[in-house]
Every structure is written in C-alpha cells, then in structure tokens.
N, C-alpha and C positions, 0 to 999 in steps of 0.2 A: 652194300656194293653189288652192282650187277655182276653176274657171273658166279657168285659164290653158291647160291642155291642150286643152279644147274650142275655145278661141279660136285656138290655134296649129295644130291638126290639119289644117284645110283647106290649109295651105301645105305640109305634110309628107306628101305622097301617097307610096305605096310606090314605091320605085325612083328617086325624084327625088333628084338630087345635093343634098348639104347646103347648099352655097353658094347654089344656085338657090332652094331652099326658104326659106333664111334671108332672102334678099333679098326674096322674095315676102312674107314676114311683115312685114318692116320697111316695105315699100311699103304694105301694108294698114294698118299703124299710122299711117303718114303720111296716107293717104287718109281714114281713119275717125275720127281723133282731131283735136281742135282745140288748137292752141298757144294757151294762155291763161295769162299770167303771174300772174294773180290767183286762179286756180282752185285752186291747191294750195300747200302749204308743204313744207318738208323732212320733216315728220312725217305727211303725208297717206298713208294706207294704200293699197297697190296695188289693193285691191278697189274703193276709191272711184274711182281713176283709170279702172279698167276699166269701171265702171258709168256714170260721167259722161262718159267719152270726152273729157276735157279734162286739160291739164297742161302741163308744160314739159319741156325736154330730159332732165332727170334722171328724171322720171316715165316718159317714153317709153323711156329706156334700161333702167330697172328692169323695165318691162313686157316688153320684148324678152328680157331676161335670164331673167325668170321663165318665159316661154314656151319659150325654148331649153332651159332646165333641165327643164321639164315634159316635153320631148321626149327627155330623156336626153343632152343635149349640154352640153359644157363651154362656158361663156361668162364674159365679164368686163366690168366697167364701166370705161370709159375717160374720163378727165378731161383737157381740153385747151382749145385755142383754135382758132377758124376764121379764115381769111383775112378781113380787114376789108373790103377793097374787092374786088368781084368781078372776075374776069378779063374782058377785053373780050367783050361779047356774052352774058355770063352774068348771072343774077340774084343779088342779095345773099343770102347764106345766113342763115337764122334762127339767132340765137345769136351772131352776130359781135359784137365789142366787149365780150364778157364771157366768163367761163369757160363751157365747153360740155361736154356729155356725150354719148357715143355708146356703142356696144357692140361687142365683138369676140367672134366665135364660132369655136370650133375645128372645122375641117373635115377633120381627120385628118392624119396625117403630121406635118409641121412647119408646117402652114398655119393661121394665124389670119386671119379675114376681118373687117375693120372695116366697120361699117354704122351709118349715122346715121338713125334713125327720125324725127327731128325734121325733117330735110330730104329724107327718102326717097332716100338715095344711098349708094353704096359709098364706102369710104375713098378719099381722094385727097390730093394734095399741099397742098390747102387746109386740111387737118386736122393740127394739131400736137398730138401726144400728150404729156401731162405725167406722167400716172400711170395705172396699172392697178390694179384691186382687185376684190373680190367685189361691192361696191356703193358708193354715195356715201359711206357712213361710213368706208370704208377709205381714200378719197382726197379727203376734204373739203379744199377749198382754204384754209379757215380753221379754226383750233382755238385755244382759249384759255379763260381764266377772267378775268372782270371782277369785281373786288371794290370796293365803294364806291358812292357815290351818283352822280347825274348821268346823262346819257344821251350816246350817241354814235351816229354813223352812219358806216359804212364805204362809201366810194365808190371803185370800181376801174374804170379805163378802160384798155383794151389795144388797140393797133393791130397787126395782123399783115399784113406786106407782104413780097413777095419782094425779095431783094437785087438781083436783076438778071434780065434776060430769060432767061438760061440756067437759072435756078431756077424760073421760072414754069411 
C-alpha cells in the first residue's frame, strides 16, 4: 500500500539493528495514533487508519505489519490476551479484558520480536499469545454463519492473572 514505506522509513536508518528500528516504529505508532474504539471496524482499510491516525489494536498491528513488510521484513499478526490487572506500580494496559492484537517481526536467525503498538511496548509475560497469522482474518477469534431471524449480541469477558508470585 502506498504510504507505508514512507511512514516506516524514518525508523529504518542504514545500519540500525532490526529490533531497534522495529521498536522505534511501534513507539511512533503509539505516540502518533489515537486508540479510538469507534473510529474503525474490522473492514476499515489501512489507508484510512494511516490518514485519520485513529483505530484499535488490530488496526495498529496491521499498520505495523504493513510497514515492516514495506521494509522487506517478515512479520505476523498475533492474537491473544493481556494481563487484566497491572503488576504493582504499573499502569493498566490498553486492551486488557478482551482479545488483543500485536505484531511479531523477524529479526534474523531464529528471533521473532513481539511488539505491541497499542501500548508502545516490547513483548512481555503480560502478553499471552493464542494464535499467529498473516493478519486478523487468519486468526479471527470468532467465525461462523448465522441463518434465521432475530438478533444477538456476543459478550466476552476474560481475566488474565498470574498463578503465583513465581510466575509474575
């Protein structure tokens, strides 16, 4: 998509390590985009997210993936959950209590680096991966067909907490 390489380029200066450049990119997304749960839907084009600078975790993950791929890097969409209650002294993460999305970029060798542009952070034990794919469509948490009348609403609530101090 036009616009992704120019947006990513300032992070990927010559000689800069991939992990450092990738973290710079997701930090820029975190700083420059607004988390807005009513700004987009699952069908909102990436070009609109880039121009309006608004979206949710799946939009920011798709944006990061598009930028990484525009730079010639392998990357993947990650679907999972975040720790519900923050560790002592830490702020609550955006996206806790629901499915969350982040990105993983290949840094060479056998190294995949998880990055969360919604929260501007590297992967941590507060992030529980459920599935990896090319994009949201590969790892959508719900699929199905509804035939018939009426309406329905799906409500999902998830709490993620460590089992003990040794796991925190």
